[in-house]
C-alpha positions in Angstrom: -55.9 25.4 -206.4 -54.5 28.3 -204.7 -57.8 29.7 -203.9 -59.0 25.9 -202.4 -55.7 25.8 -200.0 -57.7 28.5 -197.9 -60.6 26.6 -197.5 -59.1 23.2 -197.0 -57.1 24.7 -194.3 -60.6 26.4 -192.7 -62.3 22.5 -192.9 -59.6 20.6 -191.3 -59.5 23.7 -188.6 -63.2 22.9 -188.4 -62.8 19.3 -187.9 -60.3 19.7 -185.4 -62.5 22.1 -183.3 -65.2 19.7 -183.5 -62.8 16.8 -182.1 -61.7 18.9 -179.5 -65.4 20.2 -178.5 -66.3 16.5 -178.5 -63.7 15.2 -176.1 -64.2 17.8 -174.3 -68.1 17.1 -173.6 -67.2 13.0 -173.1 -64.4 13.9 -170.5 -66.7 16.3 -168.4 -69.3 13.0 -169.1 -67.3 10.9 -167.8 -66.7 13.2 -164.3 -69.8 13.5 -163.8 -70.4 11.8 -160.6 -73.2 10.9 -157.7 -74.6 13.8 -156.1 -76.5 13.1 -152.6 -78.7 15.8 -150.8 -77.4 17.4 -147.6 -78.5 19.2 -145.0 -77.5 23.5 -145.4 -78.8 26.9 -144.2 -81.6 28.6 -145.9 -80.2 31.4 -143.7 -78.0 32.2 -141.1 -77.6 30.6 -138.1 -76.9 32.1 -135.0 -75.6 30.2 -131.9 -78.2 28.5 -129.7 -81.2 29.3 -132.1 -82.9 26.0 -132.4 -83.3 24.6 -135.6 -87.0 25.2 -137.0 -87.8 23.3 -141.0 -88.4 26.8 -142.6 -84.3 26.8 -141.9 -83.1 24.2 -143.8 -83.2 22.8 -147.0 -81.1 20.5 -149.6 -78.0 21.0 -150.8 -77.0 19.3 -154.0 -72.9 17.7 -153.0 -70.9 14.3 -154.6 -71.0 11.2 -153.1 -67.3 11.5 -152.6 -67.2 14.3 -150.6 -70.1 12.3 -148.1 -68.4 12.3 -144.8 -70.5 11.1 -141.6 -70.1 14.4 -140.4 -72.8 14.7 -143.2 -76.7 15.4 -142.5 -78.7 13.4 -145.2 -81.8 15.4 -146.2 -83.5 12.2 -146.1 -82.6 12.2 -141.5 -83.3 16.2 -141.6 -85.5 15.4 -138.7 -83.3 14.5 -136.6 -81.9 17.6 -135.9 -85.2 19.5 -135.9 -85.7 21.2 -132.1 -82.0 20.7 -131.2 -79.7 24.2 -130.8 -77.2 25.2 -132.9 -73.3 24.9 -131.4 -71.9 27.8 -133.8 -72.1 30.1 -136.1 -73.8 28.5 -139.6 -73.7 31.0 -142.6 -76.8 30.6 -145.4 -76.3 28.0 -148.2 -73.4 26.8 -146.0 -73.8 23.0 -145.2 -74.9 22.5 -141.5 -72.7 19.7 -139.9 -73.3 17.2 -137.0 -70.8 18.8 -134.9 -72.6 22.2 -135.6 -75.6 20.8 -133.6 -75.7 20.2 -129.9 -77.7 16.7 -130.1 -80.0 16.8 -126.8 -82.5 14.5 -128.1 -82.1 10.4 -128.4 -78.9 9.7 -129.6 -80.6 6.7 -131.5 -81.3 8.9 -133.5 -77.8 9.1 -135.2 -77.2 5.6 -135.6 -76.8 4.0 -138.7 -78.3 0.9 -139.4 -76.6 -2.6 -137.7 -74.7 0.2 -135.1 -74.8 0.1 -131.8 -73.6 2.9 -129.1 -71.3 2.3 -126.7 -69.2 3.8 -124.0 -65.7 3.6 -123.7 -63.3 6.2 -120.9 -59.5 6.3 -122.3 -57.0 5.5 -120.1 -55.2 9.3 -121.3 -57.9 11.8 -121.8 -55.5 14.7 -123.3 -57.5 14.8 -126.4 -61.6 13.5 -125.6 -61.1 17.0 -124.1 -61.1 18.3 -128.0 -63.5 16.1 -129.3 -67.1 16.4 -130.6 -69.7 14.7 -132.2 -68.8 13.5 -135.7 -65.2 12.8 -135.0 -63.5 10.2 -136.1 -60.9 8.0 -133.9 -58.6 5.4 -133.5 -58.4 3.3 -130.3 -55.2 1.5 -129.7 -54.6 -0.5 -126.7 -51.9 -1.1 -124.6 -52.4 -4.9 -123.0 -50.1 -7.5 -121.4 -49.1 -10.4 -123.5 -47.8 -14.1 -122.0 -44.9 -15.3 -124.0 -44.0 -19.0 -123.2 -39.7 -19.7 -123.6 -39.0 -23.2 -124.1 -36.2 -24.1 -121.5 -33.0 -25.6 -123.1 -33.1 -28.3 -120.6 -36.6 -30.4 -121.9 -36.9 -32.4 -118.6 -37.5 -28.3 -117.2 -41.1 -26.7 -117.3 -40.9 -23.9 -120.0 -40.9 -20.3 -118.8 -43.5 -17.9 -119.2 -43.0 -14.1 -119.3 -45.3 -11.6 -119.3 -45.0 -8.5 -122.0 -46.8 -5.1 -122.4 -47.5 -4.9 -125.7 -49.3 -1.7 -128.1 -51.1 -2.0 -131.0 -54.6 -0.3 -133.2 -57.5 -2.2 -131.9 -59.9 -0.3 -133.6 -58.8 1.9 -136.9 -61.4 4.5 -137.6 -64.4 4.8 -134.9 -67.2 7.6 -135.2 -67.9 9.5 -131.7 -71.2 10.2 -131.2 -71.0 12.0 -127.7 -68.9 12.5 -124.7 -69.6 12.5 -121.7 -68.9 15.3 -118.5 -67.2 13.4 -116.4 -68.2 14.5 -113.6 -68.2 11.9 -110.7 -66.7 8.8 -112.6 -62.7 8.5 -111.8 -59.9 5.8 -112.0 -58.6 7.4 -109.0 -58.8 10.0 -106.9 -58.7 13.8 -108.3 -59.0 12.1 -112.5 -61.6 12.6 -114.1 -62.7 10.0 -116.6 -64.9 11.6 -119.8 -66.8 8.5 -121.4 -66.7 8.9 -125.2 -69.9 7.1 -127.0 -68.7 5.8 -129.8 -71.4 4.1 -133.1 -69.9 -0.4 -133.8 -71.3 -2.8 -134.9 -72.7 -5.5 -132.8 -69.8 -7.9 -132.2 -67.1 -4.9 -132.4 -69.0 -3.3 -130.1 -68.7 -6.4 -127.5 -64.8 -6.7 -128.4 -65.0 -3.0 -127.1 -66.8 -3.7 -124.1 -64.6 -6.7 -123.4 -60.9 -4.6 -124.1 -61.7 -1.7 -121.4 -61.6 -4.5 -118.5 -58.0 -6.0 -119.7 -56.0 -3.4 -121.3 -55.3 0.2 -121.3 -57.3 2.3 -124.0 -56.1 5.3 -126.1 -57.7 7.5 -128.9 -56.0 9.1 -131.7 -57.8 11.4 -133.4 -58.2 11.0 -137.1 -58.7 13.3 -139.9 -62.0 13.4 -141.1 -62.8 11.5 -144.3 -59.2 10.3 -144.5 -59.3 6.6 -146.4 -55.9 5.3 -146.0 -55.1 3.1 -142.7 -58.4 1.8 -142.5 -56.8 -2.0 -142.0 -56.0 -2.6 -137.9 -53.0 -4.6 -139.4 -51.2 -1.3 -140.9 -50.6 -0.3 -137.6 -48.0 -3.5 -136.4 -47.5 -3.9 -132.9 -44.9 -2.2 -130.3 -43.5 -4.5 -128.0 -40.0 -5.1 -125.8 -38.6 -5.8 -129.1 -39.4 -2.4 -130.2 -37.4 -1.2 -127.9 -34.9 -3.5 -128.4 -34.5 -2.6 -132.3 -34.7 0.9 -131.5 -31.1 0.7 -129.9 -29.1 -0.8 -132.7 -26.8 1.1 -134.1 -27.4 4.1 -131.8 -24.0 5.4 -129.8 -24.5 6.1 -125.6 -25.2 9.5 -124.8 -22.8 11.0 -122.4 -24.1 13.8 -120.3 -21.5 16.8 -119.9 -21.0 18.1 -116.1 -21.5 21.6 -117.5 -25.1 22.1 -119.5 -25.1 23.8 -122.7 -21.0 22.1 -123.3 -20.8 19.1 -125.6 -19.4 16.1 -123.9 -15.8 14.6 -125.1 
């Protein structure tokens, strides 16, 4: 009996090992993701170098890692003959913002997308934008508000308020214009940003430029949060009235750096 105990323990340990290995293999199988082939470099590519067919190859990445900046291997022809904007090392993925797109912009559009130019009221961010970036577009516009009169015989009062809200939470940038010769006011150049949108949203953006002041907000690439326009809410006069609630007015001291009594 004593001699059989080690054998029993060995068998149990063996079964346990088989179970652990099978669970690990099952876990790896479940974790297996769909892969997609994107464009990568077959050799080191220098800045301003023209891309040739032999310079690129396919590289498999998880579908979950695919972003608008990646170039599918099936669409590799859109960058052939284009010039590199920056260095890319051998075997590294080539992104849209690594390439200067001098050929037809239509090659960058997806099915059902239109390219639309948009000019912003503040160009602080546009000078840093690159093709492939993602932005949100916010608008500040006038809203007419009707206030009923206490005297039912009197006409209601119509007041005009300013409100700001998100119009498009996530838009892909195709290109950025130079802004030369375009100005809203003397001495201020306006850089047109070319974005990709479905037809109805493209029409909305064109109309919004006539009735609202538009502002861009740079998004983190591949960020899947805050994609609903309603998440941004609206900022209007009531926002700032509520902001003051519970606050004590600040008194400016007579001497700078001294606390007011």
